[in-house]
C-alpha positions in Angstrom: 65.5 17.5 38.7 62.6 18.4 41.6 59.3 18.4 40.8 56.6 20.3 42.9 52.7 19.9 42.2 49.2 21.2 43.3 45.7 20.4 42.2 46.2 22.3 39.1 49.6 23.0 38.0 53.1 20.5 37.6 56.5 22.7 38.3 60.0 21.6 37.4 63.1 23.2 38.5 66.4 22.1 36.7 69.6 23.3 35.3 69.6 23.3 31.5 69.2 20.0 29.7 68.4 20.3 26.2 67.1 16.8 25.2 64.4 17.7 28.1 63.5 21.1 27.4 62.5 19.7 23.8 60.7 16.7 25.2 59.0 19.9 27.6 58.2 22.1 23.9 56.0 18.8 22.9 53.1 19.1 26.3 50.5 20.7 25.9 50.2 23.9 27.6 53.8 23.8 29.2 55.4 27.0 29.9 59.2 28.6 30.6 59.5 30.9 33.6 62.7 33.4 33.7 63.0 33.8 37.6 66.4 35.8 38.9 66.8 32.5 41.2 66.1 29.6 39.1 64.0 29.6 35.8 61.5 27.1 36.1 59.4 25.0 33.4 55.5 24.8 34.2 52.1 23.1 32.7 48.9 22.2 33.6 48.4 18.6 35.8 46.2 17.7 32.9 49.3 17.1 30.7 50.7 14.5 33.0 50.1 11.8 30.6 51.7 13.5 28.2 54.3 14.2 30.0 55.4 10.5 31.4 54.8 9.3 27.5 57.3 11.4 26.6 59.8 10.4 29.4 59.7 13.5 31.0 59.2 12.3 34.0 58.3 8.9 36.5 56.6 8.5 39.4 60.1 8.3 41.3 61.1 11.6 40.4 57.1 12.9 41.2 58.3 11.9 45.3 57.9 13.9 47.3 57.0 16.5 45.7 54.3 16.1 43.5 53.5 12.4 45.0 49.6 13.0 45.7 49.9 12.3 41.1 51.7 9.6 41.4 50.1 6.5 39.8 50.1 3.7 42.5 48.4 1.2 40.1 51.6 0.3 38.1 53.1 -1.7 41.7 50.0 -3.0 43.2 51.3 -6.3 41.8 55.3 -6.2 43.2 56.3 -7.8 45.8 59.6 -5.9 47.7 62.8 -6.3 50.2 64.6 -3.5 51.3 67.8 -3.7 53.1 69.6 -0.8 54.3 71.5 -0.3 50.5 69.2 -2.2 48.3 66.5 -3.8 47.5 64.9 -6.5 45.3 61.5 -6.7 43.7 59.6 -9.2 42.0 56.5 -8.9 39.6 55.0 -8.8 36.2 58.1 -7.4 33.8 55.9 -4.2 32.7 55.6 -3.4 36.7 59.7 -4.4 37.3 60.3 -2.0 34.4 58.2 1.2 35.8 59.5 0.1 39.3 63.1 0.6 38.0 63.3 3.5 36.2 61.3 5.2 39.2 64.2 4.0 41.4 66.8 5.5 39.1 64.6 8.7 38.8 64.0 9.2 42.8 68.2 8.8 43.2 69.5 11.0 40.0 71.1 14.2 39.9 72.1 16.3 37.1 75.7 16.3 36.3 77.1 19.0 34.2 79.1 18.5 31.0 80.4 21.3 29.1 77.3 24.3 28.7 74.3 22.1 29.6 73.2 19.4 32.6 72.8 15.4 31.8 70.4 13.2 34.6 72.6 10.7 36.0 71.6 8.8 38.9 73.4 6.6 42.1 70.9 3.7 41.7 72.3 0.6 39.9 70.2 -2.6 38.7 72.6 -5.1 39.5 70.1 -8.0 38.8 67.0 -8.2 36.7 65.9 -11.1 34.5 63.7 -13.5 35.5 61.0 -11.7 36.8 63.5 -10.3 39.8 64.9 -6.9 39.8 67.6 -6.3 42.7 68.6 -2.5 43.3 71.9 -1.2 45.1 71.9 2.8 46.7 73.6 4.7 48.9 73.3 3.5 52.6 72.0 7.8 52.9 69.3 7.2 50.4 67.8 4.1 52.3 64.9 6.6 54.7 64.5 8.3 50.6 63.7 4.4 49.2 61.6 2.9 52.0 59.5 6.0 51.7 58.8 6.0 48.7 58.0 1.7 48.4 55.9 2.5 51.9 53.7 5.2 49.4 53.3 3.1 46.3 51.8 0.5 48.1 52.9 -2.7 46.9 51.3 -6.0 47.3 54.1 -6.9 49.8 56.7 -4.9 51.7 59.3 -6.4 53.9 61.4 -4.0 55.5 65.0 -5.2 57.3 66.5 -4.2 60.4 69.6 -2.1 59.8 73.0 -3.0 61.7 73.3 -3.3 65.5 73.0 -0.4 67.5 76.7 0.8 67.9 77.8 0.0 71.9 79.2 3.1 74.0 83.3 2.3 74.2 84.4 5.4 75.4 84.0 7.1 78.8 83.5 10.6 77.9 82.4 13.5 79.6 82.0 17.5 79.0 83.6 19.8 81.0 82.8 23.3 81.2 80.2 23.7 78.7 76.4 24.7 79.2 74.3 23.5 76.2 72.0 25.8 74.2 68.3 25.1 74.7 68.6 23.3 71.0 71.7 21.7 71.1 70.2 19.7 73.9 67.2 18.7 72.4 69.0 18.2 69.0 71.0 15.7 71.7 67.8 14.0 73.3 66.3 13.6 70.0 69.4 11.4 68.8 69.1 9.2 71.8 66.0 8.8 71.2 66.2 8.0 67.6 64.1 10.8 66.8 66.6 11.8 64.3 68.0 8.6 62.9 71.9 7.7 63.1 72.0 9.1 59.3 71.2 12.5 58.9 71.8 15.8 57.4 72.1 18.5 60.5 71.0 22.1 59.4 71.6 25.3 62.0 72.7 29.0 61.1 76.3 29.9 60.3 77.5 30.7 64.0 74.9 28.5 65.7 77.5 25.7 67.2 78.1 23.1 65.3 81.2 22.1 66.6 80.3 22.0 69.9 76.9 20.4 69.3 79.1 17.6 67.6 80.9 17.1 70.7 77.9 17.0 72.7 77.0 13.7 70.4 79.8 12.6 70.5 80.6 12.5 74.0 77.3 11.4 74.9 77.7 8.2 72.4 80.7 7.2 74.0 82.3 5.7 70.2 85.0 6.0 67.9 84.6 9.1 65.7 86.4 11.0 63.1 85.3 14.4 62.3 86.6 15.6 58.6 87.2 19.0 57.5 88.0 20.9 54.2 91.2 22.6 55.7 94.0 22.9 58.1 92.8 25.8 59.3 89.2 24.1 60.4 91.4 20.9 61.6 93.2 23.0 63.9 89.8 25.1 65.3 88.1 21.9 65.6 90.7 19.9 66.8 90.8 22.9 69.9 87.3 23.0 70.4 87.2 19.0 71.3 90.0 19.4 73.5 88.8 21.9 75.9 85.2 20.1 76.1 86.1 16.4 76.5 89.6 17.1 77.9 91.4 14.5 76.0 94.0 13.9 72.9 92.4 14.7 70.2 93.8 12.5 66.8 94.8 15.2 63.6 95.2 13.8 60.5 96.3 16.7 57.8 99.0 19.4 57.5 102.1 18.2 59.2 99.6 15.7 61.6 99.3 12.7 61.8 98.0 11.3 64.8 94.8 8.5 65.2 93.5 8.6 68.3 90.0 7.6 69.0 88.8 10.9 68.3 90.2 12.0 65.1 89.7 15.5 63.4 91.0 15.0 60.1 91.5 16.8 56.4 89.5 15.8 54.1 92.2 16.1 51.3 94.5 14.3 53.3 92.8 11.2 53.7 91.8 11.2 50.2 95.6 11.4 49.3 96.5 8.5 51.5 93.7 6.3 50.1 94.5 6.9 46.8 98.5 6.2 47.1 97.5 3.4 49.4 100.9 3.9 51.5 101.7 3.0 55.0 99.6 5.3 56.2 96.3 4.4 54.3 97.4 1.7 56.3 96.9 2.5 59.9 93.9 5.0 58.7 92.0 1.8 56.8 92.1 -0.4 60.5 91.0 3.2 62.4 88.2 3.8 59.6 86.6 0.2 60.0 86.3 0.4 64.1 84.8 4.1 63.4 80.8 4.5 64.9 80.5 8.2 64.3 81.3 10.1 61.3 81.0 14.6 61.1 81.1 15.9 58.0 81.8 19.5 58.5 80.3 21.8 55.7 78.2 19.2 54.3 76.9 20.8 51.1 80.4 20.1 49.8 79.8 16.5 49.7 78.5 17.2 46.1 82.4 17.6 45.4 83.8 13.7 44.3 86.9 14.0 46.9 84.1 15.3 49.7 81.8 12.2 48.5 84.6 9.5 48.2 86.2 10.2 51.8 82.5 9.8 53.0 82.4 6.6 51.8 85.5 4.9 53.2 83.7 3.8 56.3 80.3 2.6 57.3 79.9 4.2 60.7 76.7 3.6 62.1 76.6 6.8 63.2 77.1 9.5 60.2 76.2 13.2 60.3 76.7 15.8 58.2 77.0 19.3 59.6 76.0 22.6 56.9 73.8 25.7 57.2 73.2 25.6 53.5 71.9 22.0 52.7 71.3 22.8 49.0 73.6 23.0 45.9 73.3 24.6 42.4 74.8 22.4 40.4 72.2 20.0 40.7 74.0 17.3 43.2 72.2 17.8 46.3 71.4 14.4 46.7 74.9 13.6 47.2 74.2 15.3 50.5 71.8 12.7 51.7 73.3 9.9 49.8 75.9 10.3 52.5 74.6 11.2 55.2 71.1 11.1 55.0 67.7 13.2 55.4 68.1 16.8 55.8 66.7 18.1 59.8 66.1 21.4 60.8 67.5 22.2 64.4 66.3 25.6 65.0 64.9 28.3 62.5 67.0 31.5 61.8 64.9 33.6 63.5 64.9 32.0 66.8 68.5 32.1 66.9 68.4 35.9 66.1 65.8 35.9 68.8 67.6 34.2 71.2 70.8 36.5 70.4 72.8 33.3 69.1 73.8 35.1 65.8 72.8 38.8 64.7 70.8 40.1 62.0 72.2 41.8 58.8 72.0 44.8 57.5 73.0 45.0 53.6 74.6 48.2 52.1 74.5 48.2 48.4 76.5 50.8 46.4 75.5 51.0 42.8 78.4 50.5 40.3 77.7 52.0 36.6 79.6 50.1 33.7 79.8 50.7 30.0 79.0 47.8 27.5 81.8 45.9 26.9 82.3 43.8 23.7 84.4 41.2 26.0 82.3 38.1 25.8 85.0 35.9 27.5 83.8 35.9 31.5 87.1 35.9 33.0 88.4 38.8 30.5 85.0 40.6 31.5 85.3 39.6 35.1 89.5 41.6 34.9 88.1 44.6 33.2 84.6 45.4 35.0 85.2 43.8 38.4 89.2 44.0 39.1 90.6 46.7 37.4 87.2 49.1 37.2 88.8 52.5 38.8 85.0 53.4 40.3 84.4 49.7 41.8 87.8 50.2 43.0 87.0 53.3 44.3 83.7 52.3 45.8 85.0 49.5 47.5 87.7 51.6 49.0 85.5 54.2 49.9 83.2 51.8 51.9 85.9 50.6 54.1 86.7 54.3 55.1 83.5 54.7 56.0 83.6 51.6 58.6 86.9 53.0 60.1 85.8 52.5 63.9 85.2 48.9 63.2 86.9 45.7 61.9 86.4 45.2 58.3 86.7 41.9 56.6 87.3 42.2 52.8 86.3 39.2 50.4 87.9 38.4 47.1 88.1 35.7 44.4 91.5 37.2 42.5 95.0 37.1 44.2 95.4 40.4 42.0 92.2 41.5 43.1 93.1 41.6 46.5 96.6 42.8 46.0 95.2 45.7 44.1 92.5 46.8 47.4 96.3 46.2 49.8 97.6 48.8 48.0 94.9 51.5 48.9 94.0 50.6 51.8 97.6 49.3 53.1 96.8 46.0 55.5 97.1 42.4 55.5 95.7 40.3 52.6 95.9 36.4 53.1 94.9 33.7 50.6 95.7 29.9 49.6 99.4 30.5 49.2 99.8 32.4 52.1 102.0 30.2 54.6 100.2 28.6 57.6 102.1 30.7 60.5 101.9 33.8 58.4 97.8 33.3 57.8 97.1 32.0 61.6 99.8 35.2 63.0 97.4 37.8 60.9 94.1 36.1 61.7 95.0 36.6 65.7 96.2 39.7 65.6 92.9 40.8 63.6 91.2 38.6 66.3 92.7 40.8 69.1 92.2 44.3 66.8 95.9 44.7 66.5 94.9 45.2 62.9 91.1 46.0 61.9 90.9 45.9 58.1 91.6 42.4 56.5 91.9 41.1 53.3 91.2 37.8 52.0 90.3 35.3 49.4 87.6 32.5 49.9 89.9 30.4 52.5 87.7 32.4 54.9 84.3 32.2 52.9 83.1 29.2 55.6 84.0 27.5 58.9 86.7 29.9 60.2 85.1 31.4 63.5 86.1 35.3 63.4 83.2 36.9 65.5 84.8 39.7 65.5 84.3 40.9 62.4 81.8 43.0 62.2 81.7 44.2 58.7 81.8 42.5 55.2 82.4 43.9 51.9 82.2 41.7 49.3 84.2 42.8 46.7 84.2 40.1 44.2 80.5 40.0 42.8 79.1 36.3 41.8 75.8 34.6 42.1 76.3 31.4 44.5 73.8 31.8 47.0 75.6 28.7 49.3 78.6 30.8 49.2 77.1 33.8 49.9 75.4 32.7 53.2 78.3 31.1 54.2 80.2 34.1 54.1 78.0 36.1 55.6 78.1 34.1 58.6 81.8 35.3 58.9 80.1 38.7 60.8 76.4 36.9 62.4 79.0 35.7 64.9 77.8 37.9 68.5 80.7 40.0 70.1 80.7 42.2 72.6 79.2 45.9 71.9 78.6 44.2 68.6 74.7 44.5 67.5 74.3 43.5 64.0 76.6 42.2 61.1 77.2 44.9 58.1 77.6 43.2 54.6 78.8 45.5 52.1 77.8 44.6 48.3 78.0 46.2 45.0 75.2 46.6 42.2 77.1 46.6 39.2 75.2 47.5 36.0 75.6 49.1 32.1 74.1 52.1 30.9 72.4 52.0 28.7 70.7 48.8 30.3 71.8 45.4 28.8 69.9 42.1 29.2 73.2 40.2 28.6 74.8 42.5 31.4 75.9 39.2 33.3 77.4 41.5 36.3 73.8 42.8 36.9 72.3 39.7 36.8 74.2 38.5 39.2 73.7 41.4 41.7 70.2 41.1 41.2 70.5 37.5 42.4 72.0 38.6 45.7 69.6 41.1 46.1 66.4 38.6 45.3 68.6 36.0 48.5 69.0 39.1 50.5 65.0 39.9 50.7 64.7 35.9 50.5 66.3 36.2 53.9 64.6 39.2 54.9 67.8 41.0 55.6 67.5 44.6 55.9 68.9 46.8 52.6 70.0 49.9 52.5 70.9 51.8 49.1 74.3 54.4 49.6 75.4 56.7 46.9 
């Protein structure tokens, strides 16, 4: 749950939780506010006491978005000691109880169970008696916990120094690389500790996150692991590192198992080795114990259990995740911070566009009319109205033909959908089941402009560098703003004679109109994202 407030109103943003909704309904003047991006509840600041009594919130959940309304008086008799991943509190029993609840809420997230979400926490109470409380928490949340404890003004606060700074062990130099100003600025801030040793580094897709990580690696000169989520990205990232540092780079993933001081590793492979506890894991475990710098590519994926688990396997002094979208829609944003620390926006997107580092976006919207359906199961409805809908299929094909002189990338979610489009356009289609060699060959043909149209499943939704792609056709619908922005990033990379990234989308709606039209709601949310990002939007017929 995210809580924001001004002097008059408190705003609560959360995924549906029936128990919480029932509690909110009894708070004076509480109001539900539907919103296409995410609905929320509000109530006046004067109702905060009722909200506390109803256990809707605690002082911890008010931090930091509504911290002006925290009742610091509850904590003035507490003595606090904080280490990297735990704290000790002593004082009156009632104050300890309020503090315990506050820290658990400060480290909370939402877990989906069936159709509802329930609150969970990454904080653990490991000792609570004799007027003493000990709580552990992930090291990445250390900054959050320390800031909260400073803000509440306890009777005493002792913060212990963290581990000794990692010492340079490897002599590395960058070759044939001139950093962009914002990359150099980020590097300088890390060296000066203006960006801490744990951080979520945010830059738009196409802004050079991998090259920045290589800069950081070369400057710090410590054993480094860089986690990626696919074998294709493993190969791409290793090649970037080898070009820049001109040293052998370890590769763990696919058919590769080579460990070097700098190693690029597949998250899935490392997780599998850890689960099996085999001979490969023995070698990996020894290496991970020596690692002092960790990168997690596409850091927004840390909300996934596998990715988060792997990120916890090394206690690197420096831990950084790299992402263009440091948020999630499943209530698990805190896992990103828990693994790699607070968010640091390195450069604004408009500055990247102004500098010519990424391209502006122009969105073409094609309306598609649907008839009301009696089908209520989502998958069956998706097949009927998205995959098999003749007018929609024709709109996709016609939109592609409109850009016959450009490199066009078409994204789908279902293999059957991709094959259906392929039948009309007679172009390659790559997906998760396509052999790696064939996939790489097709991508290279697209990059070399030997083929102009490429259909792909979600394997190309993020991470892969295809600057040659000029037009992105979103044939699949959907609502995830994270996925949407990642996909749009495929056409924002500059290339010769390319002045903008073109996105083709489809506005699905029924006639007569229905407030139960799920595909129209999805289209409206995508439109809201385009407007929020200030993309140019043009309607086509």
